[in-house]
GUZA-280867 format. One record per residue (C-alpha): residue number from 0; chain; x, y, z. Coordinates in Angstrom, 1 decimal. Example, Ala and Ser with C-alpha at 12.3 -4.5 7.8 and 13.67 -1.06 7.14 Angstrom:
BEGIN
<rec><num>0</num><chaine>A</chaine><u>12.3</u><v>-4.5</v><w>7.8</w></rec>
<rec><num>1</num><chaine>A</chaine><u>13.7</u><v>-1.1</v><w>7.1</w></rec>
END
This chain:
BEGIN
<rec><num>0</num><chaine>A</chaine><u>12.4</u><v>10.7</v><w>6.4</w></rec>
<rec><num>1</num><chaine>A</chaine><u>13.3</u><v>11.8</v><w>2.9</w></rec>
<rec><num>2</num><chaine>A</chaine><u>11.5</u><v>10.7</v><w>-0.3</w></rec>
<rec><num>3</num><chaine>A</chaine><u>13.8</u><v>8.1</v><w>-1.0</w></rec>
<rec><num>4</num><chaine>A</chaine><u>13.8</u><v>6.7</v><w>2.4</w></rec>
<rec><num>5</num><chaine>A</chaine><u>9.9</u><v>6.5</v><w>2.1</w></rec>
<rec><num>6</num><chaine>A</chaine><u>10.3</u><v>4.7</v><w>-1.1</w></rec>
<rec><num>7</num><chaine>A</chaine><u>12.7</u><v>2.2</v><w>0.3</w></rec>
<rec><num>8</num><chaine>A</chaine><u>10.4</u><v>1.5</v><w>3.1</w></rec>
<rec><num>9</num><chaine>A</chaine><u>7.2</u><v>1.3</v><w>1.3</w></rec>
<rec><num>10</num><chaine>A</chaine><u>9.4</u><v>-1.3</v><w>-1.3</w></rec>
<rec><num>11</num><chaine>A</chaine><u>10.6</u><v>-3.2</v><w>2.2</w></rec>
<rec><num>12</num><chaine>A</chaine><u>6.9</u><v>-3.6</v><w>3.2</w></rec>
<rec><num>13</num><chaine>A</chaine><u>5.3</u><v>-4.4</v><w>-0.3</w></rec>
<rec><num>14</num><chaine>A</chaine><u>7.9</u><v>-7.2</v><w>-0.8</w></rec>
<rec><num>15</num><chaine>A</chaine><u>6.7</u><v>-9.0</v><w>2.1</w></rec>
<rec><num>16</num><chaine>A</chaine><u>2.6</u><v>-8.8</v><w>1.3</w></rec>
<rec><num>17</num><chaine>A</chaine><u>2.9</u><v>-8.6</v><w>-2.3</w></rec>
<rec><num>18</num><chaine>A</chaine><u>6.3</u><v>-10.0</v><w>-3.6</w></rec>
<rec><num>19</num><chaine>A</chaine><u>5.3</u><v>-9.7</v><w>-7.2</w></rec>
<rec><num>20</num><chaine>A</chaine><u>4.7</u><v>-5.9</v><w>-7.0</w></rec>
<rec><num>21</num><chaine>A</chaine><u>6.8</u><v>-3.8</v><w>-9.2</w></rec>
<rec><num>22</num><chaine>A</chaine><u>7.0</u><v>-0.7</v><w>-7.3</w></rec>
<rec><num>23</num><chaine>A</chaine><u>9.8</u><v>0.7</v><w>-9.8</w></rec>
<rec><num>24</num><chaine>A</chaine><u>6.9</u><v>0.5</v><w>-12.4</w></rec>
<rec><num>25</num><chaine>A</chaine><u>4.8</u><v>2.9</v><w>-10.7</w></rec>
<rec><num>26</num><chaine>A</chaine><u>5.2</u><v>6.9</v><w>-10.8</w></rec>
<rec><num>27</num><chaine>A</chaine><u>4.9</u><v>8.9</v><w>-7.8</w></rec>
<rec><num>28</num><chaine>A</chaine><u>1.6</u><v>10.4</v><w>-8.7</w></rec>
<rec><num>29</num><chaine>A</chaine><u>-0.1</u><v>7.0</v><w>-9.6</w></rec>
<rec><num>30</num><chaine>A</chaine><u>-2.3</u><v>5.4</v><w>-7.2</w></rec>
<rec><num>31</num><chaine>A</chaine><u>-0.4</u><v>2.3</v><w>-5.8</w></rec>
<rec><num>32</num><chaine>A</chaine><u>-3.4</u><v>0.1</v><w>-5.2</w></rec>
<rec><num>33</num><chaine>A</chaine><u>-4.5</u><v>0.4</v><w>-8.8</w></rec>
<rec><num>34</num><chaine>A</chaine><u>-1.0</u><v>-0.1</v><w>-10.4</w></rec>
<rec><num>35</num><chaine>A</chaine><u>-0.2</u><v>-3.0</v><w>-8.1</w></rec>
<rec><num>36</num><chaine>A</chaine><u>-3.5</u><v>-4.7</v><w>-8.1</w></rec>
<rec><num>37</num><chaine>A</chaine><u>-3.7</u><v>-4.3</v><w>-4.6</w></rec>
<rec><num>38</num><chaine>A</chaine><u>-6.5</u><v>-5.7</v><w>-2.6</w></rec>
<rec><num>39</num><chaine>A</chaine><u>-8.0</u><v>-4.6</v><w>0.3</w></rec>
<rec><num>40</num><chaine>A</chaine><u>-5.8</u><v>-6.6</v><w>2.7</w></rec>
<rec><num>41</num><chaine>A</chaine><u>-2.8</u><v>-6.2</v><w>0.8</w></rec>
<rec><num>42</num><chaine>A</chaine><u>-3.5</u><v>-2.5</v><w>1.4</w></rec>
<rec><num>43</num><chaine>A</chaine><u>-4.1</u><v>-2.9</v><w>4.8</w></rec>
<rec><num>44</num><chaine>A</chaine><u>-0.9</u><v>-4.7</v><w>5.5</w></rec>
<rec><num>45</num><chaine>A</chaine><u>0.8</u><v>-1.7</v><w>3.8</w></rec>
<rec><num>46</num><chaine>A</chaine><u>-0.7</u><v>1.0</v><w>6.0</w></rec>
<rec><num>47</num><chaine>A</chaine><u>0.0</u><v>-1.5</v><w>9.0</w></rec>
<rec><num>48</num><chaine>A</chaine><u>3.7</u><v>-1.9</v><w>8.1</w></rec>
<rec><num>49</num><chaine>A</chaine><u>4.1</u><v>1.7</v><w>7.6</w></rec>
<rec><num>50</num><chaine>A</chaine><u>2.8</u><v>2.3</v><w>11.0</w></rec>
<rec><num>51</num><chaine>A</chaine><u>5.3</u><v>-0.5</v><w>12.6</w></rec>
<rec><num>52</num><chaine>A</chaine><u>8.0</u><v>0.6</v><w>10.9</w></rec>
<rec><num>53</num><chaine>A</chaine><u>7.6</u><v>4.7</v><w>10.9</w></rec>
<rec><num>54</num><chaine>A</chaine><u>5.4</u><v>5.1</v><w>14.3</w></rec>
<rec><num>55</num><chaine>A</chaine><u>3.2</u><v>7.4</v><w>12.2</w></rec>
<rec><num>56</num><chaine>A</chaine><u>-0.6</u><v>6.1</v><w>12.5</w></rec>
<rec><num>57</num><chaine>A</chaine><u>-1.7</u><v>6.4</v><w>8.9</w></rec>
<rec><num>58</num><chaine>A</chaine><u>-5.3</u><v>7.6</v><w>8.7</w></rec>
<rec><num>59</num><chaine>A</chaine><u>-7.3</u><v>6.5</v><w>5.6</w></rec>
<rec><num>60</num><chaine>A</chaine><u>-10.9</u><v>7.3</v><w>5.8</w></rec>
<rec><num>61</num><chaine>A</chaine><u>-11.6</u><v>5.9</v><w>2.3</w></rec>
<rec><num>62</num><chaine>A</chaine><u>-11.4</u><v>2.6</v><w>3.1</w></rec>
<rec><num>63</num><chaine>A</chaine><u>-14.9</u><v>2.0</v><w>2.6</w></rec>
<rec><num>64</num><chaine>A</chaine><u>-17.4</u><v>-0.4</v><w>1.1</w></rec>
<rec><num>65</num><chaine>A</chaine><u>-17.5</u><v>1.3</v><w>-2.3</w></rec>
<rec><num>66</num><chaine>A</chaine><u>-13.7</u><v>1.2</v><w>-2.7</w></rec>
<rec><num>67</num><chaine>A</chaine><u>-13.5</u><v>-2.8</v><w>-2.1</w></rec>
<rec><num>68</num><chaine>A</chaine><u>-17.1</u><v>-4.5</v><w>-2.8</w></rec>
<rec><num>69</num><chaine>A</chaine><u>-17.6</u><v>-8.0</v><w>-1.6</w></rec>
<rec><num>70</num><chaine>A</chaine><u>-17.8</u><v>-9.8</v><w>-4.9</w></rec>
<rec><num>71</num><chaine>A</chaine><u>-20.9</u><v>-11.2</v><w>-5.7</w></rec>
<rec><num>72</num><chaine>A</chaine><u>-21.1</u><v>-15.3</v><w>-5.6</w></rec>
END
């Protein structure tokens, strides 16, 4: 898979989990979570979608409490 195919795959997945996301506005060096305002469930959906479409198990160790704290009520 080349870079263009990878970007198309990510765009297709994001189109399902966050249809309002504008991937074209995000530079390759930027963080998708921050730039597209993806919450933890959206990001998990992206990771799972990548696994389903590519067969590659994406390990993302930093999914910790500090990154996605539970909002105080």
